[in-house]
C-alpha positions as CSV (number, residue, x, y, z in Angstrom):
1,X,-0.1,0.2,0.0
2,X,0.9,3.6,-0.2
3,X,-0.7,6.8,1.7
4,X,-3.3,7.0,-1.0
5,X,-4.1,3.2,-1.3
6,X,-3.6,2.0,2.1
7,X,-4.0,-2.0,2.5
8,X,-5.9,-4.5,4.5
9,X,-3.6,-7.3,4.9
10,X,-5.1,-10.7,6.5
11,X,-2.8,-13.4,7.3
12,X,-4.3,-17.0,7.9
13,X,-1.4,-18.4,9.3
14,X,2.2,-17.2,10.9
15,X,3.9,-13.8,9.6
16,X,7.2,-13.0,9.7
17,X,8.3,-9.3,8.6
18,X,11.7,-8.1,8.0
19,X,11.5,-4.8,7.1
20,X,10.3,-2.1,4.7
21,X,7.1,0.2,5.0
22,X,3.7,-0.9,5.1
23,X,0.6,1.4,5.1
24,X,-2.7,0.0,6.3
25,X,-3.9,-2.8,8.7
26,X,-2.3,-6.1,9.0
27,X,-4.2,-8.8,10.8
28,X,-2.0,-11.9,11.7
29,X,-4.0,-15.2,12.9
30,X,-0.9,-17.2,13.7
31,X,2.5,-16.1,15.2
32,X,4.1,-12.7,14.6
33,X,8.0,-12.4,13.9
34,X,9.5,-9.2,13.7
35,X,13.1,-9.0,12.4
36,X,15.0,-6.0,11.2
37,X,13.2,-2.4,11.4
38,X,9.9,-2.4,9.8
39,X,7.5,0.8,9.7
40,X,3.9,0.1,10.0
41,X,1.9,3.3,9.2
42,X,-1.5,2.2,10.5
43,X,-2.3,-0.9,12.6
44,X,-0.9,-4.4,13.5
45,X,-3.0,-7.1,15.1
46,X,-1.8,-10.6,16.1
47,X,-4.4,-13.1,17.5
48,X,-1.3,-15.2,18.8
49,X,0.3,-14.7,22.0
50,X,3.3,-16.1,20.4
51,X,5.1,-13.0,19.1
52,X,8.9,-12.8,19.0
53,X,11.5,-11.0,17.4
54,X,14.8,-9.3,17.6
55,X,14.1,-6.2,15.5
56,X,12.9,-2.8,15.9
57,X,9.1,-2.4,15.2
58,X,8.0,1.2,14.4
59,X,4.0,1.6,14.7
60,X,2.7,4.8,13.5
61,X,-0.7,6.0,13.5
62,X,-1.9,9.1,12.9
63,X,-5.9,9.7,12.0
64,X,-5.8,12.8,10.1
65,X,-2.0,13.2,9.4
66,X,-0.3,13.2,5.9
67,X,2.9,11.1,5.2
68,X,5.1,13.7,6.8
69,X,7.4,13.1,10.0
70,X,5.3,15.8,12.0
71,X,1.7,15.6,10.8
72,X,-0.4,18.5,12.1
73,X,-2.5,17.5,15.1
74,X,-5.9,18.6,15.0
75,X,-7.1,19.4,18.5
76,X,-10.3,17.4,19.8
77,X,-9.4,14.7,17.2
78,X,-7.5,12.1,19.6
79,X,-7.4,11.1,23.0
80,X,-6.1,8.2,25.2
81,X,-9.1,6.2,26.6
82,X,-9.1,3.5,29.0
83,X,-11.3,0.4,28.7
84,X,-11.9,-2.3,26.4
85,X,-12.2,-2.1,22.3
86,X,-15.8,-0.8,21.1
87,X,-16.8,-1.3,17.5
88,X,-19.2,1.2,16.9
């Protein structure tokens, strides 16, 4: 994917990510292994509790930003909330 066409990647099994940049959402049903220094501009979800690696994963989530290193923050659009996931 790219900033204008992010991907939704669903892996039905194990996933090993070694580098590069992914724009979008990655959903892993198996074991997640991180090696190298990948960048995910979006979200990474893993069902398995068996995740490992020797690399440095860089997760970037900015809901209303552009592809720059310092996106503009829009006051009132972001907050840290406690509690569980709500899908509505």
